[in-house]
N, CA, C and O of each residue as an XYZ file, in Angstrom:
688
protein
N       0.912     -0.946     -0.233
C       0.115     -0.042      0.114
C       0.736      1.203      0.330
O       1.324      1.536      1.359
N       0.515      2.148     -1.101
C       1.342      3.321     -1.105
C       1.194      3.988      0.053
O       0.021      3.809      0.381
N       1.820      4.764      0.983
C       1.277      5.888      2.258
C       1.006      7.150      1.767
O       0.905      7.990      2.661
N       0.856      7.553      0.666
C       0.182      8.374     -0.125
C      -1.147      8.294     -0.637
O      -1.700      9.294     -1.094
N      -1.803      6.970     -0.586
C      -2.551      7.293     -0.880
C      -4.022      7.367     -0.296
O      -5.070      7.457     -0.935
N      -3.857      7.313      0.966
C      -5.702      8.141      1.617
C      -5.450      9.566      1.096
O      -6.267     10.142      0.378
N      -4.359     10.075      1.462
C      -4.119     11.870      1.571
C      -4.119     12.245     -0.210
O      -4.172     13.443     -0.487
N      -4.050     11.062     -1.586
C      -4.684     11.527     -2.581
C      -6.435     11.085     -2.791
O      -7.248     11.717     -3.466
N      -6.645     10.068     -2.152
C      -7.554      9.763     -2.355
C      -8.616     10.746     -1.933
O      -9.443     11.139     -2.756
N      -8.627     11.235     -0.450
C      -9.032     12.663     -0.005
C      -8.980     13.502     -0.772
O     -10.053     14.095     -0.887
N      -8.200     13.854     -1.386
C      -7.895     15.330     -1.842
C      -8.922     15.216     -3.470
O      -9.666     16.124     -3.842
N      -8.730     14.001     -4.171
C      -9.732     13.631     -5.405
C      -9.953     13.448     -5.484
O      -9.930     13.085     -6.660
N     -11.064     12.938     -4.617
C     -12.486     12.229     -3.942
C     -12.675     10.780     -4.623
O     -13.766     10.307     -4.941
N     -11.709     10.301     -4.753
C     -11.590      8.751     -5.557
C     -11.858      7.770     -3.883
O     -11.828      8.188     -2.726
N     -12.055      6.668     -4.316
C     -11.611      5.755     -3.097
C     -10.671      5.276     -3.067
O     -10.291      4.891     -4.172
N      -9.841      5.026     -2.033
C      -8.306      4.599     -1.371
C      -7.735      3.656     -2.421
O      -6.625      3.659     -2.952
N      -9.060      2.631     -2.626
C      -8.615      1.136     -3.217
C      -8.216      1.388     -4.662
O      -7.233      0.845     -5.166
N      -9.294      2.529     -5.541
C      -8.725      2.782     -6.851
C      -7.396      3.499     -6.943
O      -6.749      3.127     -7.922
N      -6.605      4.732     -5.952
C      -5.957      5.302     -5.767
C      -4.710      4.106     -5.815
O      -3.886      4.004     -6.724
N      -4.755      3.668     -5.201
C      -3.527      2.632     -4.649
C      -3.545      1.468     -5.627
O      -2.374      1.192     -5.887
N      -4.430      0.629     -6.312
C      -4.033      0.034     -7.295
C      -3.709      1.122     -8.760
O      -2.918      0.687     -9.597
N      -4.197      2.165     -8.932
C      -3.604      3.037    -10.104
C      -2.131      3.433     -9.583
O      -1.491      3.773    -10.578
N      -1.231      3.539     -8.269
C      -0.223      3.899     -7.972
C       0.693      2.159     -8.736
O       1.375      1.639     -9.619
N       0.260      2.082     -8.009
C       0.539      0.529     -8.542
C       1.131     -0.205     -9.813
O       2.164     -0.767    -10.178
N      -0.238      0.160    -10.311
C       0.306      0.035    -12.079
C       1.233      0.554    -12.396
O       2.228     -0.092    -12.726
N       1.195      2.200    -12.400
C       2.185      3.369    -12.579
C       3.621      2.977    -12.182
O       4.580      3.074    -12.948
N       3.692      2.453    -10.712
C       5.018      2.152    -10.408
C       5.413      0.573    -11.318
O       6.542      0.096    -11.422
N       4.597      0.202    -11.686
C       5.139     -1.091    -12.296
C       5.479     -0.828    -13.492
O       6.092     -1.628    -14.197
N       5.027      0.624    -13.953
C       5.549      1.067    -15.433
C       4.562      1.080    -16.457
O       4.908      0.724    -17.584
N       3.021      1.545    -16.182
C       2.235      1.036    -17.059
C       1.789      2.870    -17.175
O       1.908      3.796    -16.374
N       1.184      2.766    -18.747
C       1.493      4.582    -18.590
C       0.068      4.932    -18.761
O      -0.804      4.090    -18.976
N      -0.099      5.944    -18.680
C      -1.832      6.455    -18.087
C      -2.574      5.783    -18.992
O      -3.327      4.870    -18.653
N      -2.378      6.307    -20.637
C      -3.567      5.558    -21.378
C      -3.570      4.405    -21.710
O      -4.277      4.231    -22.703
N      -2.797      2.944    -21.096
C      -2.761      2.020    -21.148
C      -3.844      1.697    -19.599
O      -4.812      0.937    -19.584
N      -3.476      2.275    -18.763
C      -4.232      2.219    -17.638
C      -5.598      2.064    -17.582
O      -6.124      1.009    -17.224
N      -6.406      3.370    -18.021
C      -6.980      4.262    -18.384
C      -7.725      3.320    -19.346
O      -8.939      3.462    -19.202
N      -7.386      2.348    -20.338
C      -8.314      1.880    -21.525
C      -8.335      0.524    -21.045
O      -9.426     -0.046    -21.073
N      -7.128     -0.226    -20.520
C      -6.967     -1.588    -20.437
C      -7.091     -1.752    -19.025
O      -7.720     -2.775    -18.755
N      -6.790     -1.236    -18.233
C      -6.885     -1.946    -16.333
C      -7.653     -1.283    -15.677
O      -7.363     -0.860    -14.558
N      -9.414     -0.953    -16.596
C     -10.528     -0.284    -15.649
C     -10.891     -1.282    -14.659
O     -11.334     -0.825    -13.605
N     -10.780     -2.852    -14.791
C     -11.358     -3.593    -13.451
C     -10.417     -3.208    -12.835
O     -11.220     -2.385    -12.397
N      -9.405     -2.944    -12.299
C      -8.068     -2.798    -11.377
C      -8.509     -1.580    -10.921
O      -8.785     -1.526     -9.723
N      -8.663     -0.432    -11.692
C      -8.909      1.005    -10.991
C     -10.385      1.553    -11.160
O     -10.648      2.755    -11.218
N     -11.263      0.594    -11.228
C     -12.685      0.813    -10.983
C     -13.026      1.729    -11.944
O     -13.858      2.604    -11.702
N     -12.590      1.650    -12.791
C     -13.292      2.645    -14.466
C     -13.105      4.305    -14.360
O     -13.839      5.266    -14.587
N     -11.549      4.104    -13.834
C     -11.123      5.886    -13.831
C     -10.798      6.151    -14.951
O     -10.106      5.280    -15.478
N     -11.081      7.268    -15.724
C     -10.773      7.631    -16.818
C      -9.529      8.033    -16.578
O      -8.974      8.073    -15.481
N      -8.871      8.484    -18.159
C      -7.320      9.238    -18.187
C      -6.933     10.333    -17.592
O      -5.773     10.709    -17.420
N      -8.235     11.019    -17.169
C      -8.228     12.596    -16.224
C      -7.682     11.976    -15.241
O      -6.489     11.815    -15.501
N      -7.967     11.538    -14.217
C      -8.238     10.794    -12.940
C      -7.160     10.204    -12.850
O      -6.462     10.694    -11.962
N      -6.535      9.058    -13.564
C      -5.081      8.571    -13.358
C      -4.137      9.453    -13.675
O      -3.075      9.193    -13.108
N      -4.106     10.378    -14.347
C      -3.339     11.457    -14.439
C      -3.084     12.458    -13.269
O      -1.949     12.829    -12.971
N      -4.378     12.930    -12.532
C      -4.403     13.499    -11.507
C      -3.738     12.635    -10.792
O      -2.768     13.154    -10.238
N      -3.934     11.029    -10.492
C      -2.686     10.518     -9.347
C      -1.790     10.272     -9.852
O      -1.000      9.757     -9.060
N      -1.455     10.341    -10.703
C      -0.041     10.318    -11.022
C       0.528     11.448    -10.721
O       1.530     11.394    -10.007
N       0.077     12.645    -11.149
C       0.707     13.618    -10.580
C       0.943     14.249     -9.660
O       1.972     14.920     -9.736
N       0.040     14.345     -8.244
C       0.032     14.725     -7.086
C       0.639     13.410     -6.595
O       1.424     13.753     -5.711
N       0.674     12.152     -6.710
C       2.171     11.129     -6.195
C       3.699     11.541     -6.189
O       4.695     11.569     -5.466
N       3.134     11.914     -7.767
C       4.746     12.441     -8.304
C       5.225     13.723     -7.225
O       6.350     13.848     -6.742
N       3.948     14.701     -6.978
C       4.372     15.854     -6.400
C       4.323     15.333     -4.694
O       5.065     15.856     -3.863
N       3.469     14.382     -4.385
C       4.206     14.007     -2.904
C       5.414     13.476     -2.659
O       5.796     13.652     -1.502
N       6.442     12.639     -3.654
C       6.907     12.082     -3.339
C       8.250     12.581     -3.497
O       9.154     11.996     -2.901
N       8.631     14.075     -4.573
C       9.553     15.176     -4.385
C       9.368     16.293     -3.092
O      10.144     17.244     -3.006
N       8.318     16.096     -2.144
C       7.520     17.169     -1.229
C       8.476     15.987      0.060
O       9.247     16.446      0.903
N       8.135     14.320     -0.108
C       8.663     13.899      1.061
C      10.380     14.125      0.994
O      11.071     14.418      1.970
N      10.887     13.910     -0.427
C      12.567     14.019     -0.070
C      12.842     15.169      0.557
O      13.731     15.244      1.405
N      11.943     16.389      0.117
C      12.233     17.693      0.304
C      12.168     17.969      2.143
O      12.784     18.813      2.795
N      11.415     17.158      2.511
C      11.320     17.106      3.859
C      12.305     16.465      4.440
O      12.867     17.065      5.357
N      12.773     15.127      4.090
C      13.598     14.555      4.689
C      15.361     15.577      4.629
O      16.208     15.715      5.512
N      15.328     15.994      3.503
C      16.520     17.223      3.579
C      16.590     18.026      4.397
O      17.496     18.254      5.199
N      15.296     18.675      4.192
C      14.977     20.089      5.550
C      15.897     19.489      7.202
O      16.901     19.744      7.868
N      14.527     18.433      7.178
C      14.815     17.790      8.446
C      16.677     17.519      8.860
O      17.040     17.813      9.999
N      17.283     17.191      8.268
C      18.699     16.568      7.885
C      19.481     17.817      8.167
O      20.560     17.747      8.755
N      19.133     18.598      7.892
C      19.876     20.197      7.750
C      20.128     20.641      9.143
O      21.168     20.563      9.796
N      18.698     21.233      9.542
C      17.956     21.546     11.062
C      18.683     20.799     12.221
O      19.240     21.367     13.161
N      18.569     18.820     11.946
C      19.049     18.280     12.858
C      20.867     18.622     13.214
O      21.389     18.702     14.326
N      21.515     18.772     11.872
C      23.134     19.040     11.953
C      23.170     20.384     12.673
O      24.054     20.505     13.522
N      22.215     21.579     12.434
C      22.488     22.330     12.851
C      22.351     22.747     14.762
O      22.741     23.726     15.398
N      21.463     21.215     15.272
C      21.251     21.058     16.503
C      20.066     22.072     16.767
O      20.144     22.677     17.837
N      18.973     22.353     15.951
C      18.067     23.151     16.348
C      16.324     22.613     16.068
O      15.260     23.232     16.104
N      16.604     21.461     15.843
C      15.224     20.555     15.819
C      14.884     19.951     16.601
O      15.451     18.883     16.833
N      13.811     20.381     17.341
C      12.887     20.252     18.244
C      12.180     19.151     17.637
O      12.288     18.735     16.484
N      11.260     18.634     18.802
C      10.357     17.639     18.328
C       9.158     18.388     17.966
O       8.589     17.822     17.033
N       8.670     19.252     18.278
C       7.325     20.411     17.755
C       7.935     20.571     16.369
O       7.302     19.880     15.571
N       8.943     21.238     15.789
C       9.513     21.496     14.643
C       9.067     20.121     14.201
O       7.857     20.071     13.978
N       9.626     19.168     14.045
C       9.324     17.482     13.375
C       8.545     17.514     13.227
O       8.308     17.544     12.019
N       7.197     17.548     14.218
C       6.348     17.050     13.906
C       5.579     17.955     13.044
O       4.916     17.329     12.217
N       5.448     19.312     12.971
C       4.994     20.437     11.703
C       5.515     20.671     10.421
O       5.003     21.064      9.373
N       6.928     20.257     10.824
C       7.391     19.293      9.070
C       7.080     18.238      8.387
O       6.954     18.173      7.165
N       6.893     17.020      9.510
C       6.106     16.328      9.020
C       5.220     15.880      8.298
O       5.016     15.088      7.378
N       4.459     17.014      9.339
C       2.812     17.163      9.161
C       2.103     17.775      8.296
O       0.934     17.458      8.078
N       2.894     19.014      7.508
C       2.615     19.570      6.366
C       2.637     18.942      5.328
O       3.486     18.052      5.280
N       1.816     19.121      4.208
C       1.825     18.446      3.015
C       1.801     19.679      1.782
O       1.440     19.433      0.632
N       2.165     20.774      2.155
C       2.310     22.131      1.030
C       3.531     22.360      1.177
O       4.206     22.310      2.205
N       3.807     22.606      0.177
C       5.337     22.617     -0.251
C       5.849     24.509     -0.057
O       7.031     24.828     -0.184
N       4.769     25.541      0.245
C       5.326     26.589      0.862
C       4.978     26.656      1.898
O       5.373     27.684      2.448
N       4.341     25.977      2.545
C       4.255     25.822      4.258
C       5.697     25.727      4.920
O       6.306     26.370      5.776
N       6.071     24.128      3.764
C       7.684     23.646      4.210
C       8.106     24.813      4.408
O       8.181     25.412      5.481
N       8.490     25.275      3.019
C       9.630     25.745      2.940
C       9.415     27.264      3.836
O      10.508     27.826      3.782
N       8.526     28.040      4.550
C       8.118     28.713      5.134
C       8.577     28.577      6.656
O       9.002     29.493      7.361
N       8.373     27.018      7.073
C       8.945     26.555      8.244
C      10.497     26.370      8.013
O      11.105     26.019      9.024
N      11.029     26.492      7.202
C      12.342     26.405      6.728
C      13.436     27.191      6.469
O      14.659     27.133      6.592
N      12.405     28.114      5.983
C      13.169     29.688      6.147
C      14.324     30.274      7.221
O      15.365     30.874      6.950
N      13.810     29.915      8.466
C      14.533     30.763      9.540
C      15.935     29.579      9.933
O      16.859     29.781     10.721
N      15.700     28.437      9.145
C      17.013     27.865      9.297
C      17.507     27.556      8.140
O      18.105     26.481      8.162
N      17.491     27.973      7.344
C      18.229     27.945      5.596
C      19.184     28.546      6.089
O      19.161     29.477      6.894
N      20.565     27.728      5.343
C      21.824     28.154      5.617
C      21.824     29.213      4.449
O      21.220     29.116      3.381
N      22.870     30.553      5.006
C      22.876     31.659      3.975
C      23.964     31.517      3.827
O      24.779     30.911      4.523
N      24.147     32.353      2.416
C      25.508     32.267      1.455
C      26.604     33.322      2.390
O      26.309     34.156      3.246
N      27.245     33.130      2.137
C      28.889     33.782      2.259
C      28.708     35.043      1.466
O      28.643     34.917      0.243
N      28.629     36.109      1.932
C      28.878     37.220      1.226
C      30.317     37.797      1.026
O      31.334     37.315      1.525
N      30.264     38.736      0.341
C      31.714     39.546     -0.069
C      31.813     40.206      1.341
O      32.858     40.040      1.970
N      30.715     41.007      1.927
C      30.689     41.998      2.609
C      31.068     41.036      4.099
O      31.894     41.485      4.893
N      30.489     39.921      4.315
C      30.556     39.234      5.440
C      32.540     38.862      5.195
O      33.302     39.213      6.096
N      32.907     38.404      4.364
C      34.220     38.111      4.247
C      35.527     39.057      4.848
O      36.463     38.696      5.563
N      35.099     40.934      4.051
C      35.697     41.928      4.849
C      35.138     41.718      6.135
O      36.033     41.263      6.846
N      34.407     41.799      6.572
C      33.770     41.978      8.108
C      34.784     41.041      9.337
O      34.805     41.307     10.539
N      35.454     40.082      8.763
C      35.776     38.618      9.017
C      37.483     39.092      9.109
O      38.313     38.723      9.940
N      37.631     39.878      8.140
C      39.043     40.442      7.929
C      39.147     41.943      8.844
O      40.207     42.567      8.894
N      38.319     42.252      9.309
C      38.568     43.010     10.226
C      38.613     44.660      9.806
O      39.339     45.576     10.192
N      37.168     44.585      8.552
C      37.378     45.883      7.857
C      36.196     46.477      8.046
O      35.830     47.287      7.194
N      35.479     46.246      9.020
C      34.295     47.404      9.358
C      34.369     48.481      9.805
O      33.585     49.365      9.463
N      35.753     48.750     11.060
C      35.793     50.173     11.568
C      35.902     50.646     10.550
O      34.962     51.301     10.099
N      37.332     50.452      9.673
C      37.323     51.276      8.612
C      36.342     51.628      7.307
O      36.511     52.645      6.634
N      35.342     50.694      7.055
C      34.599     51.300      6.326
C      33.472     52.256      7.009
O      32.952     53.115      6.298
N      33.061     52.120      8.448
C      32.085     53.002      8.682
C      32.773     54.073      9.170
O      31.985     55.009      9.311
N      34.449     54.513      9.657
C      34.910     55.907      9.198
C      34.708     56.132      8.054
O      34.149     57.225      7.956
N      34.948     55.441      6.654
C      35.223     56.462      5.257
C      33.667     56.904      5.524
O      33.388     58.096      5.658
N      32.598     55.807      5.598
C      31.306     56.386      5.815
C      30.765     57.359      6.273
O      29.811     57.847      5.668
N      31.217     57.902      7.447
C      31.223     58.908      8.255
C      31.499     60.069      7.405
O      30.769     61.060      7.423
N      32.859     59.939      6.431
C      33.515     61.083      6.120
C      33.866     62.066      6.753
O      33.655     63.241      6.453
N      34.693     61.455      8.109
C      34.973     62.266      9.061
C      36.728     62.156      8.868
O      37.410     62.985      9.471
N      37.403     61.109      8.012
C      38.360     61.035      7.878
C      39.047     61.999      6.342
O      38.812     61.639      5.188
N      39.822     63.127      6.677
C      40.532     63.449      5.395
C      41.249     63.016      4.358
O      41.131     63.355      3.180
N      42.094     62.155      4.892
C      42.952     61.016      4.208
C      42.233     59.372      4.180
O      42.237     58.626      5.158
N      41.878     59.169      3.376
C      41.170     57.839      3.338
C      42.285     56.988      3.149
O      42.504     56.079      3.949
N      43.062     57.209      2.098
C      44.213     56.120      1.733
C      44.932     56.191      2.983
O      45.331     55.064      3.278
N      45.218     56.959      3.736
C      46.374     57.243      4.943
C      45.804     56.086      5.994
O      46.368     55.067      6.391
N      44.457     56.619      6.306
C      43.707     55.402      7.118
C      43.724     53.981      7.191
O      43.880     53.161      8.096
N      43.494     53.932      5.819
C      43.252     52.373      5.267
C      44.749     51.439      5.884
O      44.789     50.367      6.488
N      46.120     52.564      5.340
C      47.551     51.954      6.180
C      47.126     51.111      7.321
O      47.796     50.110      7.575
N      46.143     51.388      7.999
C      46.214     51.036      9.217
C      46.404     49.310      9.623
O      46.750     48.736     10.656
N      45.959     48.795      8.147
C      45.702     47.392      8.779
C      46.374     46.921      7.071
O      45.810     47.151      6.001
N      47.658     46.252      7.262
C      48.253     45.785      6.155
C      47.533     45.254      5.504
O      46.753     44.512      6.101
N      47.420     45.331      4.172
C      46.684     44.288      2.856
C      47.696     44.394      1.552
O      48.466     45.315      1.279
N      47.548     43.644      1.114
C      48.625     43.497     -0.137
C      48.494     44.963     -1.212
O      49.547     45.237     -1.789
N      47.677     45.592     -1.409
C      47.370     46.505     -2.000
C      46.136     47.316     -1.179
O      45.400     47.025     -0.235
N      46.384     48.979     -2.418
C      45.252     49.691     -1.538
C      44.051     49.762     -2.327
O      43.062     50.352     -1.892
N      44.065     49.097     -3.675
C      42.912     48.864     -4.600
C      42.084     47.712     -3.858
O      40.937     48.009     -3.524
N      42.715     45.984     -3.466
C      42.832     45.786     -2.598
C      41.482     45.905     -1.673
O      40.303     45.555     -1.727
N      42.468     46.693     -0.688
C      41.846     47.014      0.360
C      40.164     47.924      0.159
O      39.230     47.771      0.946
N      40.130     48.823     -1.047
C      38.912     50.012     -1.309
C      37.804     48.656     -1.791
O      36.599     48.710     -1.545
N      38.323     47.717     -2.358
C      37.402     47.279     -3.166
C      37.105     46.153     -1.923
O      36.125     45.605     -2.426
N      37.273     45.593     -0.885
C      36.912     44.694      0.249
C      35.870     46.139      1.114
O      34.652     46.037      1.255
N      36.341     46.862      1.393
C      35.695     48.143      2.244
C      34.452     48.361      1.588
O      33.457     48.494      2.300
N      34.310     48.435      0.011
C      33.469     48.889     -0.705
C      32.057     47.902     -0.786
O      30.891     48.236     -1.000
N      32.682     46.486     -0.511
C      31.968     45.233     -0.032
C      30.720     45.696      0.881
O      29.534     45.722      0.556
N      31.206     45.992      1.896
C      30.872     46.609      3.291
C      29.859     47.500      3.506
O      28.799     47.458      4.130
N      30.610     48.575      2.638
C      29.695     49.677      2.656
C      28.468     49.500      1.761
O      27.354     49.960      2.014
N      28.763     48.862      0.807
C      27.279     48.314     -0.678
C      26.280     47.858      0.502
O      25.202     48.428      0.340
N      26.277     47.181      1.419
C      25.537     46.572      2.210
C      24.670     47.920      3.258
O      23.538     47.707      3.693
N      25.291     49.036      3.492
C      24.732     49.825      4.221
C      24.536     50.743      3.357
O      23.548     51.367      3.744
N      24.985     51.251      2.242
C      24.715     52.497      1.771
C      25.609     52.184      0.186
O      26.263     51.165     -0.040
N      25.398     53.460     -0.863
C      26.075     53.526     -1.894
C      27.574     53.651     -1.651
O      27.949     54.163     -0.596
N      28.253     53.321     -2.340
C      29.989     53.203     -1.778
C      30.622     54.729     -2.069
O      30.219     55.476     -2.960
N      31.610     55.003     -1.203
C      32.008     56.052     -1.295
C      33.609     56.535     -1.503
O      34.218     57.604     -1.530
N      33.885     55.266     -1.617
C      35.450     55.160     -1.678
C      35.794     55.763     -3.489
O      35.353     55.563     -4.621
N      36.650     56.425     -2.936
C      37.031     57.019     -4.549
C      37.719     56.411     -5.724
O      38.845     55.961     -5.509
N      37.273     56.329     -6.831
C      37.381     55.495     -7.908
C      38.793     55.683     -8.330
O      39.035     56.844     -8.658
N      39.806     54.842     -8.413
C      40.878     55.038     -9.646
C      41.990     54.999     -8.338
O      43.145     54.803     -8.717
N      41.842     55.132     -7.082
C      42.915     54.993     -5.918
C      43.971     53.951     -5.968
O      43.624     52.772     -6.047
N      44.997     54.214     -5.936
C      46.116     52.866     -5.873
C      46.517     52.571     -4.515
O      47.302     51.651     -4.289
């Protein structure tokens, strides 16, 4: 028996044994036209549209089940999976709701601004954005970097997150 058969039967208003038989035939490799024309006795006279709907919903639920496993694994690896969250994730059959539950736990990509902050350049970016320094090039030398241009690029990444970059173009 297919684990999705009760849900599909309820959703499509078809009896559960019909859904189960149809899914078994689909998984055996039978095509939708073949099932609707030559296996009516097994499916309880389901037409081609109903068989296609069962097939589509079954495929969608399989993909959703895979996504749930991935989400549960990711959250568990972070150490943030609670029993309540696990129950909410396993209990939902809506892709949008599932992604909404996952959103706070979704790993973020590391931005260039984060990399520049990790290099300790945020104070310099703040100093430049406040425009209190007459000579930003000299202020930049407080941190040893390979070139002033590279330093300017990295500081601009931080400033771009806050506002428009104010670093002078063409500085070396």
